[in-house]
C-alpha angles and dihedrals in degrees: 000000000000117000118247110262133177090203092108091073089078090043119115130198086258095184093148092049093048088049091055097045098046099064089045089054092046086052086061098246116154123245091256091048092052092049088052092051092049092046096048095049099030091233094168089053094224126147102236137041091228091056092048090051091048092050094044091055092056094040093048090049092055093047087056089072091064122091112216087261091055091048089055091046089052095049097047100023129103124271088261094052089050090049089050091051096045089055090044091052091049091050090047091056103040127056099196096058093040089056090043089056092051101033100042114014100036093037092053094045092050091051096056094261101114094184142059131213132211089255090061086061089049094051090045094055090045088054093050092049086058091049100041129046087197094059089043092058094054115111120253092249089053090052090047089054091045090061094052097041093053095050093045093062093048091046094048091053094049094241088115120040117192113242098176134332090290104033138065124186116223116230128175111243112251112231137177119272090243093056088042090053090052091048094049090052104036116006123054094178094055088046089053091053090057101038106023086206 
């Protein structure tokens, strides 16, 4: 099981960066070769080498959650497929959002409550504090950032849609039939994102 980490609070959606890294991985370039290419051409369009390296580390880690088939789906897929796969890569890398998806979003949806409220997020964090000493030790500011970061990714993907300042509606993500066929055969998490069943 993945360790709890608050690292995702500095995560971004990073669609463009993942779009840059995946074709280079498919070409067979090593991690180091990809980084060199990005640095030499400033492909991430950041101001400093340090910030490029920092972002590359996060982006590369996310791309590691894709099989070769998923990489190809991402590159040639629709915008909705890309959104689903970006959320998927986030959930594969971070335990807290992964558990939030299962324990709050999926739980509510399956129990005829196709929405979540900010208070659900608060209760979830409190429950995790009781379950994990590591989470309990995080500073209040960190926990505040956790809440907004978790919700940001689900909103960006379209899985959660804001109804008002307190409530989000839960919607399965629409993905292409080819990606759904792959998910049915090989990836239960990806299938859950598109069906929530």
